[in-house]
N, C-alpha and C positions, 0 to 999 in steps of 0.2 A: 341524070342531073340536068336541070333547066338553065344553068348558067348564072342564076341569081344566088345560089346556095354556095357558101364557102366550101372549099375541099377540106380545109382544116378549120375547126372552130378554135378561137383563142381564149385562153383563161389565164389571168394573172395569178401567180403564186400568192396565197393568203396565209398569214401567220395564224397561230392558235388564238391570238387575241383579235383576229379579223383584220389586221393591217395588210395592205397590198403595196409593199415597198417599191416594186418596179413601177407600178401605176403612179404612185405618189411622186416618184423621182421624175418620171416623164412629165407629169403635170407641173413640176417646178421649173421646167425649161421654158425658154421664150417660145411664143406662139409658132414662129416659123420652124423651129426645131421640132416641136411637137408634131407639126403637120408632116414634116419629112418622115419622122419615125412611124407615125400613124399610117401614112401612104405606103411605106415599105412593108409594114406588118400586113397591111390589107393585100398588097401584091402577093405576098407569100400565101396568105389564106386562100386567095382565089386562083393562084397560078401554080400551086404546089404539084409536083416537085420542081424546084429551081436550083440553079447553081451560082457560081461566082459570075459577076462581082457582088451580087446582092446577098446570096446565101452561101455559107461555107459549112461543111460537115466537120464537126469536132470530134465525134466519136459515134459509136452505134446509138442511134436515136437522139443524138444531141447535135444541135445546130446553132448557127448564129446568123441574125439578120444584120447586115453591115450597112448602116445608114451614113451617108456622106454629109457632113456639115462643112461649112466654109473653112473651119480651122481644125477639124479632126474627123475621125470616124467613130460613131457610136455603135457598139455592138450589143444587140439585145439577144441574149442567150435563150434558146427554147428546146424543150424536149418534145419529141413528136411520137405519139402512140395512139392508135385506134382512132384516127381522124381528129385528134386534139393536138393543140399547140400550147404547151404550158410554158409561160414566161417567168422564169425564176429569178433572173439577174440581168444586169447590164454592165458594160465596160466601155471605157473611152480610151483611145490611143494616147491622148495627151494628158489624161489625168485618171487616176484610179477612183472608182466610185464604190464607196462602201455601203452595202445594203444588208442589214441584219436579217437573216432568213429564219432565225429561231425565235 
């Protein structure tokens, strides 16, 4: 690896109708918060494997990227397999985010 290729490629979950709910939710955030989440996901892509405080293992092959915001922590849940990072859902400590995955 030459250092410019990510260790994990990232892909957002896509519904049968073509929607990407996690990407759409991230795009709805203020620019500063989008930047924090994007930088954290990029850090995981290029620095994998990582641990706390940025990444926490939830289960076999299931992880969360923990992005610190001024007033909460946003968790982007991802599955890792075969060099891919699938981003199916998000969560926030101070509010529950509902994203329809079907």
